[in-house]
TORMARKOL-956508 format. One record per residue: x, y, z of N, C-alpha, C in turn. Coordinates in pm, whole numbers, padded with zeros to 5 digits, always signed. Layout:
<nodes>
XYZXYZXYZ/...
</nodes>
This chain:
<nodes>
-01444-03861-04512-01344-03896-04466-01233-03792-04486/-01164-03763-04617-01136-03693-04696-01049-03548-04585/-01158-03528-04568-01169-03342-04498-01103-03380-04302/-01146-03495-04295-01093-03520-04177-00938-03569-04236/-00886-03649-04272-00716-03651-04318-00702-03514-04348/-00745-03462-04393-00659-03268-04414-00614-03214-04336/-00761-03243-04228-00737-03181-04088-00630-03258-04006/-00568-03378-04010-00528-03447-03957-00324-03395-04013/-00369-03356-04115-00194-03350-04231-00174-03192-04185/-00307-03156-04189-00210-02957-04143-00198-02991-03968/-00261-03074-03905-00150-03057-03776-00026-03087-03726/-00012-03204-03821+00138-03254-03832+00217-03148-03911/+00191-03072-03992+00289-03016-04059+00291-02919-03968/+00209-02847-03928+00234-02737-03768+00308-02790-03648/+00286-02937-03621+00337-02944-03488+00463-02920-03449/+00453-02863-03363+00640-02822-03302+00674-02965-03236/+00764-03015-03293+00794-03193-03283+00969-03204-03212/+01026-03100-03210+01153-03067-03105+01164-02997-03008/+01192-03076-02909+01184-03025-02763+01279-02964-02744/+01241-02795-02726+01332-02632-02716+01384-02626-02557/+01503-02607-02568+01504-02630-02444+01690-02534-02439/+01648-02437-02348+01750-02301-02315+01851-02313-02259/+01968-02200-02252+02051-02239-02136+02081-02078-02122/+02066-02064-01962+02113-01970-01926+02257-01885-01953/+02274-01779-01986+02368-01720-02026+02442-01609-01931/+02355-01561-01859+02373-01476-01782+02267-01405-01666/+02304-01376-01559+02239-01333-01413+02267-01188-01422/+02173-01112-01439+02157-01005-01401+02030-00905-01290/+02092-00957-01186+02017-00874-01084+01927-00967-01026/+01858-00972-01052+01666-01021-01016+01634-01116-01154/+01695-01075-01251+01692-01197-01406+01793-01276-01427/+01707-01375-01470+01777-01478-01595+01779-01422-01755/+01888-01443-01825+01893-01432-01942+01898-01555-01983/+01830-01603-02089+01824-01712-02158+01815-01706-02306/+01909-01832-02376+01903-01808-02466+01873-01956-02498/+01819-01991-02689+01822-02104-02747+01708-02146-02769/+01590-02067-02738+01430-02111-02749+01335-02012-02753/+01231-02015-02787+01117-01906-02797+00998-01955-02765/+00975-01884-02578+00874-01913-02524+00799-01776-02550/+00652-01821-02441+00616-01669-02483+00550-01621-02335/+00541-01510-02335+00535-01396-02197+00430-01450-02111/+00464-01543-01945+00418-01555-01896+00403-01716-01906/+00486-01777-01947+00520-01915-01971+00654-01959-01801/+00619-02075-01775+00637-02143-01670+00737-02217-01729/+00882-02229-01641+00993-02316-01695+01067-02321-01587/+01161-02425-01583+01155-02499-01530+01353-02477-01523/+01437-02443-01484+01560-02462-01455+01670-02558-01359/+01697-02588-01420+01839-02707-01390+01960-02628-01293/+01976-02661-01171+02082-02627-01111+02144-02759-01077/+02268-02749-01107+02349-02847-01041+02381-02878-00906/+02318-03034-00880+02319-03027-00762+02229-03002-00665/+02156-02953-00724+01991-02910-00650+01861-02938-00686/+01774-02875-00655+01659-02907-00734+01612-02827-00797/+01528-02817-00896+01506-02718-01037+01400-02593-00950/+01455-02506-01031+01442-02350-00960+01280-02339-01112/+01159-02279-01046+01040-02217-01118+01105-02121-01146/+01050-02052-01256+01093-01966-01329+00999-01893-01424/+00962-01755-01467+00844-01727-01531+00893-01645-01626/+00848-01673-01735+00925-01496-01900+00878-01419-01867/+00900-01287-01788+00904-01173-01801+00902-01102-01924/+00974-01133-02011+01017-00994-02141+01090-01078-02196/+01137-00980-02367+01262-01012-02406+01331-00905-02457/+01470-00927-02517+01581-00834-02514+01597-00918-02671/+01630-00827-02781+01630-00910-02927+01627-01043-02897/+01725-01152-02913+01715-01333-02903+01705-01351-02772/+01732-01284-02667+01723-01287-02541+01632-01318-02488/+01563-01428-02411+01473-01425-02318+01539-01414-02167/+01421-01264-02131+01397-01247-01945+01358-01357-01864/+01402-01407-01802+01331-01478-01701+01347-01442-01517/+01226-01465-01468+01248-01462-01297+01239-01544-01227/+01279-01566-01123+01250-01707-01052+01135-01712-00947/+01081-01714-00921+01016-01765-00804+01048-01794-00687/+01202-01893-00671+01237-01906-00577+01422-01792-00583/+01471-01904-00511+01651-01831-00504+01694-01805-00603/+01786-01755-00655+01886-01759-00734+02028-01852-00727/+02054-01893-00608+02138-01946-00561+02161-02080-00644/+02325-02105-00695+02312-02215-00735+02325-02241-00921/+02283-02082-00998+02227-02109-01102+02408-02074-01195/+02432-02114-01275+02480-02076-01347+02530-02037-01482/+02614-01991-01559+02618-02030-01717+02648-02165-01742/+02492-02182-01867+02532-02281-01923+02386-02386-01849/+02339-02360-01741+02227-02428-01675+02112-02399-01782/+02029-02534-01797+01935-02616-01879+01813-02532-01864/+01762-02507-01926+01590-02383-01924+01505-02469-01981/+01390-02532-01905+01326-02610-01988+01159-02572-02000/+01091-02498-02090+00989-02433-02069+00851-02563-02061/+00770-02504-01975+00624-02597-01925+00568-02615-02062/+00558-02492-02170+00415-02480-02250+00274-02485-02202/+00309-02381-02056+00179-02366-02006+00205-02257-01891/+00116-02135-01858+00100-02001-01788+00090-02144-01660/+00141-01991-01565+00089-02027-01387-00015-02045-01334/-00062-02177-01311-00170-02214-01270-00195-02256-01125/-00303-02278-01065-00314-02308-00926-00392-02404-00843/-00401-02494-00801-00462-02614-00817-00555-02554-00703/-00720-02547-00722-00828-02511-00629-00897-02655-00625/-01014-02601-00462-01098-02694-00440-01123-02673-00294/-01260-02743-00279-01317-02753-00098-01175-02726-00020/-01074-02809-00012-01003-02830+00061-00921-02729+00100/-00911-02616+00039-00870-02537+00033-00854-02423+00197/-00992-02441+00221-01070-02385+00308-00993-02412+00481/-00968-02337+00546-00875-02378+00729-00739-02353+00669/-00712-02359+00573-00515-02379+00488-00481-02239+00480/-00262-02269+00499-00241-02126+00495-00137-02187+00380/-00165-02078+00251-00066-02153+00150+00030-02038+00135/+00104-02085+00049+00230-02016-00023+00207-01885-00153/+00338-01822-00212+00264-01774-00319+00180-01819-00451/+00276-01963-00446+00259-02017-00567+00108-02111-00560/+00084-02133-00436-00088-02191-00395-00027-02320-00330/+00094-02338-00264+00127-02455-00197+00100-02427-00030/+00089-02541+00018+00051-02557+00174+00182-02500+00213/+00196-02419+00342+00312-02437+00425+00245-02461+00551/+00143-02492+00629+00102-02544+00735+00108-02669+00775/+00167-02761+00687+00226-02891+00748+00161-02962+00724/+00024-02941+00684-00085-03043+00688-00097-03117+00520/-00184-03233+00503-00166-03297+00413-00271-03187+00273/-00253-03188+00139-00280-03092+00086-00338-03186-00047/-00495-03216-00095-00496-03244-00175-00473-03206-00340/-00476-03277-00382-00484-03175-00533-00579-03166-00584/-00630-03029-00632-00731-02976-00663-00748-02973-00864/-00803-02883-00875-00842-02858-01027-00766-02745-01028/-00641-02726-01185-00618-02666-01207-00664-02564-01290/-00621-02402-01254-00700-02317-01275-00584-02192-01294/-00574-02121-01408-00496-02015-01419-00500-01910-01340/-00410-01855-01312-00422-01739-01226-00443-01595-01316/-00404-01612-01459-00427-01448-01493-00545-01448-01562/-00663-01498-01513-00770-01470-01610-00831-01336-01616/-00922-01320-01682-00951-01198-01723-01073-01125-01598/-01080-01049-01566-01188-00993-01456-01349-01001-01546/-01454-01023-01475-01583-01006-01547-01624-00933-01577/-01665-00963-01724-01756-00845-01867-01832-00784-01729/-01805-00598-01774-01903-00519-01711-02069-00587-01762/-02087-00621-01844-02208-00641-01871-02312-00766-01798/-02181-00879-01762-02198-00976-01715-02197-00973-01530/-02181-00838-01497-02205-00794-01337-02350-00803-01291/-02369-00810-01214-02524-00781-01141-02505-00648-01059/-02604-00564-01044-02566-00410-00991-02587-00482-00814/-02502-00382-00752-02458-00428-00562-02608-00339-00558/-02689-00460-00422-02797-00381-00406-02823-00443-00243/-02760-00521-00202-02760-00592-00067-02649-00539+00039/-02669-00509+00108-02577-00467+00227-02479-00556+00239/-02326-00606+00266-02221-00664+00307-02259-00607+00467/-02281-00626+00595-02252-00638+00730-02059-00710+00771/-02036-00574+00831-01879-00598+00861-01894-00642+01006/-01995-00617+01120-01980-00643+01204-01886-00526+01289/-01870-00448+01229-01768-00320+01300-01871-00179+01297/-01909-00134+01398-02032+00019+01436-01971+00113+01299/-01881+00148+01310-01809+00266+01200-01838+00260+01114/-01836+00130+01041-01824+00102+00929-01974+00102+00865/-02082-00016+00937-02147-00052+00926-02261+00104+00907/-02225+00170+01051-02299+00320+01067-02284+00433+00963/-02174+00451+00939-02132+00554+00851-02072+00535+00714/-01990+00450+00723-01956+00352+00559-02002+00255+00522/-02150+00201+00509-02189+00041+00479-02174+00022+00333/-02085-00105+00328-02101-00150+00209-02191-00282+00168/-02139-00271+00044-02246-00366-00037-02157-00473-00064/-02243-00606-00066-02218-00732-00104-02176-00710-00293/-02012-00701-00292-01944-00702-00467-01900-00562-00469/-01881-00520-00330-01816-00394-00303-01657-00370-00313/-01575-00281-00347-01485-00320-00367-01404-00174-00279/-01345-00218-00162-01310-00070-00038-01193-00083-00046/-01071+00013-00002-00962+00053-00001-00929+00063+00170/-00873+00034+00233-00856+00071+00353-00693+00122+00378/-00699+00289+00390-00613+00335+00382-00534+00423+00475/-00341+00413+00538-00315+00412+00681-00149+00420+00610/-00090+00508+00785+00010+00478+00741+00028+00329+00821/+00180+00342+00839+00225+00198+00898+00162+00190+01079/+00162+00093+01108+00122+00061+01292-00008+00149+01297/-00117+00146+01243-00241+00240+01267-00315+00166+01341/-00306+00021+01253-00371-00076+01288-00497-00128+01192/-00456-00147+01079-00475-00229+00952-00504-00366+00963/-00416-00419+01023-00394-00575+01025-00548-00629+01144/-00526-00554+01253-00613-00566+01335-00755-00524+01318/-00796-00406+01235-00925-00411+01135-00977-00494+01094/-00838-00577+00957-00886-00637+00877-00913-00750+00962/-00840-00807+01085-00926-00924+01147-01056-00937+01175/-01095-00826+01215-01241-00766+01267-01337-00821+01150/-01257-00752+01060-01379-00740+00918-01372-00906+00895/-01287-01017+00920-01252-01145+00837-01379-01210+00959/-01362-01189+01068-01425-01247+01214-01503-01192+01179/-01617-01157+01171-01766-01061+01213-01805-01078+01073/-01743-01037+00944-01813-01041+00842-01894-01108+00817/-02025-01072+00719-02113-01154+00657-02086-01236+00535/-02000-01296+00545-01948-01381+00389-01952-01511+00414/-01965-01619+00324-01968-01736+00336-01770-01833+00381/-01712-01712+00289-01593-01765+00276-01480-01661+00268/-01382-01644+00361-01250-01526+00359-01142-01581+00276/-01124-01504+00163-00989-01535+00094-00878-01415+00186/-00754-01459+00243-00670-01359+00291-00584-01359+00178/-00517-01294+00136-00382-01223+00132-00288-01125+00158/-00207-01188+00226-00078-01111+00302+00045-01138+00239/+00054-00976+00154+00125-00992+00050+00258-00898+00119/+00373-00937+00081+00486-00866+00164+00497-00810+00300/+00405-00898+00410+00418-00890+00533+00558-00925+00596/+00593-00850+00735+00726-00922+00810+00668-01073+00823/+00715-01158+00820+00776-01258+00887+00703-01302+01014/+00705-01213+01076+00703-01221+01241+00518-01187+01268/+00500-01095+01142+00313-01110+01129+00224-01183+01144/+00319-01270+01096+00169-01383+00977+00143-01484+01118/+00248-01515+01153+00127-01616+01263+00053-01494+01324/+00105-01411+01375+00019-01333+01486-00112-01320+01403/-00125-01237+01245-00208-01222+01250-00331-01332+01265/-00288-01459+01194-00375-01598+01197-00399-01638+01369/-00302-01613+01410-00423-01693+01597-00441-01549+01645/-00381-01445+01680-00460-01301+01721-00582-01253+01670/-00551-01207+01522-00619-01151+01497-00763-01194+01395/-00727-01264+01330-00820-01377+01290-00892-01499+01352/-00776-01562+01452-00857-01660+01519-00914-01817+01462/-00912-01909+01545-00959-02022+01508-01076-02020+01409/-01181-01918+01495-01307-01946+01385-01311-01879+01302/-01247-01761+01253-01231-01680+01105-01126-01806+01038/-01020-01860+01081-00966-01952+01008-01036-02024+00980/-01147-02101+01033-01188-02205+00983-01249-02179+00835/-01335-02043+00815-01402-02028+00694-01297-01978+00596/-01196-01949+00615-01080-01871+00556-00952-01981+00476/-00906-01905+00404-00815-01934+00312-00675-01835+00302/-00559-01854+00361-00522-01726+00370-00362-01790+00323/-00301-01690+00213-00218-01666+00109-00154-01566+00162/+00026-01659+00188+00152-01557+00237+00245-01555+00136/+00291-01437+00144+00411-01434+00055+00473-01311+00156/+00621-01371+00235+00644-01244+00343+00734-01162+00228/+00796-01048+00290+00878-00914+00250+00987-01027+00181/+01058-01089+00221+01226-01152+00194+01172-01224+00107/+01057-01272+00036+01044-01388-00076+01085-01261-00223/+01097-01346-00299+01078-01284-00434+00978-01186-00504/+00989-01073-00546+00942-00977-00612+00810-01093-00683/+00854-01136-00800+00738-01209-00832+00674-01317-00752/+00713-01370-00675+00633-01443-00605+00489-01353-00498/+00553-01274-00462+00491-01164-00363+00367-01128-00503/+00422-01084-00660+00285-01050-00747+00203-01173-00760/+00241-01304-00765+00146-01449-00764+00089-01464-00670/+00138-01407-00536+00041-01463-00482-00097-01343-00422/-00097-01275-00468-00201-01171-00513-00308-01190-00596/-00253-01257-00719-00331-01319-00820-00384-01459-00797/-00338-01566-00717-00357-01662-00661-00491-01646-00578/-00453-01507-00496-00584-01484-00389-00672-01476-00477/-00689-01416-00560-00815-01361-00632-00855-01465-00705/-00761-01558-00787-00831-01696-00827-00896-01787-00726/-00865-01807-00629-00907-01894-00493-01065-01850-00508/-01045-01691-00479-01156-01623-00428-01269-01625-00570/-01226-01648-00682-01317-01658-00806-01384-01805-00791/-01292-01933-00735-01363-02048-00756-01511-02059-00666/-01460-02013-00511-01543-02042-00420-01698-01880-00471/-01597-01783-00554-01760-01751-00588-01845-01889-00703/-01775-01875-00799-01842-01951-00892-01936-02103-00849/-01873-02151-00719-02011-02211-00642-02086-02131-00592/-02131-02029-00617-02276-01976-00532-02274-01877-00423/-02112-01864-00404-02120-01811-00297-02030-01682-00261/-02096-01655-00144-02084-01504-00096-01877-01473-00035/-01797-01431-00113-01659-01411-00086-01609-01300-00058/-01502-01239+00087-01508-01153+00115-01331-01207+00102/-01245-01063-00013-01168-01092-00077-01052-00986+00017/-00989-01022+00130-00865-00945+00214-00744-00932+00155/-00710-00813+00128-00582-00840+00090-00503-00718+00148/-00351-00740+00188-00305-00639+00255-00128-00651+00227/-00102-00597+00135-00128-00485+00086-00110-00465-00050/-00195-00346-00098-00150-00352-00220-00086-00243-00254/+00008-00150-00205+00080-00110-00202+00194-00177-00185/+00224-00281-00147+00364-00397-00142+00340-00496-00257/+00216-00490-00299+00182-00547-00407+00298-00429-00543/+00214-00312-00562+00256-00221-00657+00439-00206-00660/+00497-00228-00529+00646-00254-00509+00671-00384-00585/+00625-00424-00561+00707-00557-00618+00704-00588-00796/+00559-00495-00812+00560-00506-00946+00664-00371-00998/+00718-00282-00919+00786-00163-00974+00988-00250-00941/+00978-00359-00868+01124-00434-00868+01134-00507-01042/+00988-00588-01078+00994-00653-01217+00997-00555-01308/+00925-00489-01340+00986-00374-01467+01095-00283-01422/+01139-00240-01317+01211-00183-01298+01401-00310-01415/+01374-00406-01344+01466-00551-01356+01461-00554-01547/+01377-00572-01601+01347-00584-01736+01329-00469-01823/+01355-00331-01763+01445-00272-01812+01347-00146-01862/+01181-00147-01805+01115-00036-01783+01112+00123-01764/+01075+00243-01813+01144+00338-01760+01103+00366-01622/+01132+00446-01529+01065+00457-01373+00991+00624-01443/+00868+00649-01412+00780+00759-01420+00736+00820-01326/+00619+00839-01287+00575+00867-01147+00625+00811-01013/+00708+00884-00941+00777+00848-00799+00884+00685-00864/+00979+00685-00987+00972+00568-00993+00936+00420-01044/+00817+00493-01003+00657+00336-01049+00690+00343-01206/+00723+00251-01257+00700+00245-01423+00566+00212-01481/+00504+00272-01570+00375+00259-01631+00343+00115-01595/+00372-00030-01591+00336-00134-01601+00262-00150-01458/+00288-00025-01362+00248-00061-01211+00084+00002-01236/+00036+00078-01317-00062+00184-01316-00158+00105-01406/-00066-00035-01468-00166-00117-01586-00228-00271-01464/-00149-00293-01411-00163-00401-01352-00243-00375-01211/-00265-00251-01170-00350-00217-01069-00503-00291-01106/-00561-00190-01215-00693-00198-01228-00713-00415-01266/-00622-00481-01351-00629-00585-01343-00678-00703-01211/-00596-00618-01125-00608-00706-00998-00761-00652-00946/-00768-00538-00907-00827-00469-00828-01024-00522-00867/-01018-00500-01007-01164-00545-01133-01203-00638-01118/-01089-00720-01096-01169-00882-01075-01237-00973-00942/-01220-00846-00806-01395-00868-00716-01471-00823-00787/-01639-00839-00722-01773-00776-00796-01823-00849-00767/-01987-00837-00801-02107-00968-00831-02090-01013-00976/-02110-01135-00970-02160-01220-01086-02332-01317-01096/-02345-01340-01207-02483-01395-01147-02445-01558-01062/-02337-01606-01023-02361-01702-00957-02342-01643-00798/-02210-01594-00794-02225-01517-00651-02134-01377-00649/-02075-01350-00543-01965-01238-00549-01822-01214-00472/-01806-01118-00484-01630-01136-00413-01666-00962-00377/-01619-00973-00212-01659-00834-00166-01462-00815-00125/-01442-00740-00124-01273-00655-00168-01269-00587-00039/-01145-00569+00016-01135-00447+00078-00955-00500+00103/-00922-00418+00037-00750-00413+00047-00721-00273+00075/-00615-00325+00177-00521-00225+00236-00409-00160+00143/-00403-00007+00186-00307+00084+00101-00228+00164+00232/-00109+00088+00205+00017+00142+00313+00051+00254+00238/+00012+00401+00303+00032+00543+00237+00169+00569+00301/+00255+00618+00222+00408+00676+00209+00373+00761+00338/+00436+00789+00425+00418+00904+00505+00298+00998+00502/+00177+00891+00550+00090+00953+00577+00035+01030+00446/+00057+01013+00327-00017+01131+00254-00121+01031+00141/-00233+01073+00149-00298+01006+00094-00318+01054-00030/-00242+01134-00130-00237+01171-00241-00097+01095-00336/-00040+01050-00244+00110+00990-00338+00004+00861-00481/+00088+00839-00544+00051+00772-00653-00032+00655-00671/-00021+00550-00587-00081+00412-00540-00198+00415-00523/-00197+00547-00412-00313+00569-00342-00373+00620-00441/-00347+00716-00503-00483+00831-00548-00482+00684-00728/-00430+00648-00745-00473+00584-00851-00536+00416-00796/-00539+00384-00661-00646+00256-00589-00768+00339-00568/-00761+00437-00539-00888+00528-00486-00969+00575-00636/-00913+00601-00711-01015+00615-00855-01062+00463-00939/-01026+00405-00874-01086+00275-00875-01176+00211-00841/-01153+00185-00677-01258+00121-00573-01371+00184-00563/-01433+00167-00493-01593+00196-00510-01570+00283-00344/-01493+00316-00262-01502+00367-00163-01372+00359-00109/-01329+00426+00010-01253+00439+00101-01274+00438+00240/-01178+00371+00324-01169+00405+00473-01034+00442+00506/-01026+00537+00557-00926+00640+00635-00885+00583+00761/-00759+00546+00778-00730+00505+00962-00640+00661+01005/-00690+00732+01078-00580+00854+01158-00487+00817+01216/-00401+00879+01237-00289+00890+01340-00265+00938+01474/-00368+00990+01466-00397+01114+01561-00515+01061+01607/-00642+00950+01569-00679+00871+01636-00610+00819+01739/-00523+00689+01679-00428+00606+01700-00379+00647+01840/-00294+00754+01822-00256+00831+01961-00346+00834+02069/-00443+00837+01996-00587+00912+02133-00632+00789+02212/-00569+00684+02130-00615+00554+02177-00776+00498+02138/-00789+00568+02020-00904+00577+01989-00950+00430+01891/-01013+00301+01919-00942+00169+01793-01095+00180+01785/-01139+00091+01668-01016+00134+01526-01048+00281+01515/-00906+00335+01463-00856+00468+01446-00957+00474+01279/-01073+00501+01327-01101+00507+01158-01204+00673+01157/-01135+00729+01093-01190+00864+01067-01268+00918+00995/-01421+00923+01027-01531+00911+00958-01561+00994+00875/-01495+01118+00868-01508+01206+00763-01473+01235+00635/-01319+01180+00645-01254+01123+00486-01304+01004+00448/-01378+00937+00485-01409+00782+00441-01530+00790+00391/-01556+00752+00300-01672+00710+00215-01713+00610+00164/-01869+00542+00139-01855+00407+00046-01967+00484-00065/-01915+00471-00191-01995+00528-00289-02100+00423-00268/-02138+00342-00236-02254+00263-00213-02352+00254-00155/-02319+00359-00028-02419+00298+00088-02555+00376+00051/-02584+00486-00023-02729+00480-00078-02803+00370-00164/-02708+00319-00203-02795+00242-00247-02828+00059-00180/-02769+00081-00059-02759-00055+00013-02886+00008+00150/-02880+00101+00186-02956+00119+00298-03066+00200+00293/-03145+00221+00430-03274+00246+00393-03279+00411+00431/-03334+00488+00362-03373+00626+00390-03315+00695+00529/-03416+00625+00615-03420+00709+00721-03238+00669+00803/-03156+00556+00786-03010+00527+00803-02951+00596+00725/-02928+00628+00626-02845+00717+00536-02903+00883+00588/-03036+00945+00646-03023+01051+00698-02987+01109+00799/-03016+00982+00865-02918+00962+01020-02735+00965+01025/-02688+00899+00945-02563+00881+00910-02539+01013+00825/-02573+01089+00758-02573+01253+00704-02562+01361+00823/-02697+01336+00907-02674+01402+00997-02585+01442+01091/-02550+01278+01149-02430+01292+01231-02289+01316+01191/-02301+01301+01057-02162+01346+00995-02144+01516+01027/-02253+01567+01002-02285+01755+00994-02225+01780+01103/-02296+01689+01220-02259+01728+01358-02099+01719+01405/-02059+01596+01360-01910+01579+01360-01856+01641+01317/-01826+01699+01185-01773+01800+01119-01764+01955+01232/-01910+01967+01220-01895+02135+01334-01820+02114+01409/-01809+01969+01524-01756+01945+01606-01610+02025+01568/-01562+01929+01498-01418+01933+01438-01326+02072+01441/-01482+02150+01361-01412+02295+01274-01441+02380+01462/-01493+02386+01532-01477+02438+01591-01415+02373+01731/-01316+02288+01739-01282+02156+01860-01147+02291+01922/-01082+02348+01880-01024+02452+01935-01049+02505+02035/-01174+02607+01999-01208+02701+02031-01287+02613+02176/-01366+02521+02134-01402+02458+02275-01258+02394+02374/-01194+02299+02365-01096+02285+02440-00994+02399+02520/-00990+02548+02459-01002+02653+02529-01081+02730+02587/-01181+02674+02587-01316+02689+02672-01315+02876+02618/-01311+02874+02469-01350+03007+02422-01510+03034+02397/-01544+02905+02345-01664+02881+02261-01775+02953+02396/-01840+02983+02310-01937+03056+02433-02101+02969+02376/-02148+02851+02482-02281+02796+02460-02389+02882+02424/-02496+02831+02307-02552+02902+02264-02527+03017+02153/-02407+02997+02097-02353+03111+01990-02387+03008+01883/-02401+02872+01843-02443+02843+01734-02492+02709+01748/-02613+02719+01757-02708+02583+01818-02660+02461+01727/-02580+02419+01621-02536+02325+01548-02419+02277+01601/-02315+02384+01672-02201+02368+01760-02274+02286+01925/-02354+02351+01924-02443+02306+02081-02475+02196+02053/-02539+02102+01948-02603+01993+01946-02463+01894+01911/-02343+01951+01839-02243+01848+01832-02220+01822+01963/-02167+01944+02062-02087+01890+02192-02188+01813+02248/-02384+01790+02270-02445+01750+02388-02406+01571+02285/-02376+01568+02169-02381+01423+02164-02241+01356+02087/-02160+01468+02142-01996+01389+02098-01965+01262+02204/-01975+01292+02296-01985+01197+02364-02021+01000+02351/-02153+01059+02303-02194+00961+02236-02152+00872+02110/-02131+00975+02040-02062+00981+01928-01975+00868+01928/-01855+00922+02017-01755+00855+02025-01748+00694+02090/-01802+00679+02189-01872+00570+02248-01900+00495+02105/-01996+00541+02052-02019+00427+01912-01891+00393+01803/-01864+00490+01861-01719+00449+01698-01586+00336+01739/-01608+00349+01899-01501+00267+01939-01573+00157+01973/-01422+00036+01937-01514-00120+01966-01380-00172+01984/-01392-00241+02048-01255-00354+02070-01221-00455+01950/-01134-00506+02011-01114-00618+01853-01218-00737+01854/-01218-00760+01954-01307-00912+01999-01484-00892+01999/-01530-00759+01992-01646-00722+02026-01713-00752+01889/-01826-00813+01906-01888-00842+01786-02022-00732+01776/-02035-00626+01672-02186-00555+01687-02253-00578+01553/-02366-00662+01593-02426-00650+01524-02543-00553+01405/-02562-00606+01270-02602-00478+01223-02731-00392+01257/-02831-00496+01325-02957-00443+01373-02942-00340+01511/-02811-00373+01574-02816-00316+01668-02777-00185+01676/-02656-00189+01576-02574-00117+01495-02654+00035+01501/-02739-00021+01430-02823+00076+01338-02929+00192+01417/-03002+00065+01491-03068+00089+01631-02970+00215+01724/-02876+00183+01709-02811+00287+01842-02759+00390+01754/-02752+00428+01629-02686+00494+01568-02834+00573+01539/-02979+00561+01549-03035+00623+01486-03090+00668+01632/-03055+00593+01753-03047+00667+01902-03035+00818+01914/-02848+00802+01871-02780+00913+01890-02854+01010+01796/-02870+01010+01697-02958+01140+01588-03052+01193+01679/-03097+01143+01752-03290+01146+01773-03209+01235+01939/-03082+01212+01985-03080+01327+02158-03072+01432+02102/-03151+01518+02195-03118+01649+02147-03004+01703+02293/
</nodes>
């Protein structure tokens, strides 16, 4: 009994019996400067707004005795002296089966005007799985897209980047993968999207069938940077919930570049120095924390497809280069193919899946490699072929490349509503490779 009383006595001595309340002293750009309390980084706070609803904010840093907060909403109405109450918890999202078929905002709240039962709260800043807790990737993930399944085959639990400039067909390709992919649940994060494109993606690209097994998390480009950041982590947390129930989850995120731009806004606002092309160091520290959360564990899997909006079609710009170094493969969309009305505009020769050899048969791998060689040979000699300067019989490899060129292009082209079964896709691929 004495030990028990001593334990309680120690808890009372260290208990925080005073309710700390801060006050707003200054608003600078995107940040609130607050004095009078000592919260922790990542803590959720409520800012009282005179004559309005309280604003939810998060602690993002400190400057001497000043606490820096960033709001999840608008700063309109905030004035010096506004009370700030810490909630003694980090940001959480309520997860559950009721999320399927729903459209949520960056806070995990419904925006589809339908009732939303309360689920179990889960922190959004959880750590990625331990390296030794991950199962090896040995099963394929069929996307229903011939160009991917045939030449860039992915595995369950793989992380793949879709790299492209603007208006080259990323959203349409994501919609095809969501509708046709062999996943139990889709979690789709639209980070920094144009408001006009959200409903268009849900109704046109995703469709009713795709929405039934999906959860869509939306933070449009006009919303605060912190909300855009949280949308990505909310989507990852929802995907982890369904993974932990034993399901194979497909996590689609559009786009990682806008996620990085949101972190750049936050970093610069709290005083971080700009480094590579204006990006502060926190951007490159945050990217692996997000991307590493996908993968296989003992209970289930998260297969991730992340779009990367490359600036000026430069595949080596900092965000694209960093993402490519973390993930397990990349799919490159070509503006030249898009201009030629070749959809999906996947450039097979510059795309790669690092795990393809682990999830396909040897016959499939050899056929895909051989056709890649023929496609490369045709591209190298394309100018000569187009002007009629190539003489048939000069190079046996180019002759074979010309013979199968039309068949390969027909195989790679696919309409947005056209589903390609994996077995049929491989049989077509093998048939093309055997043509003389």
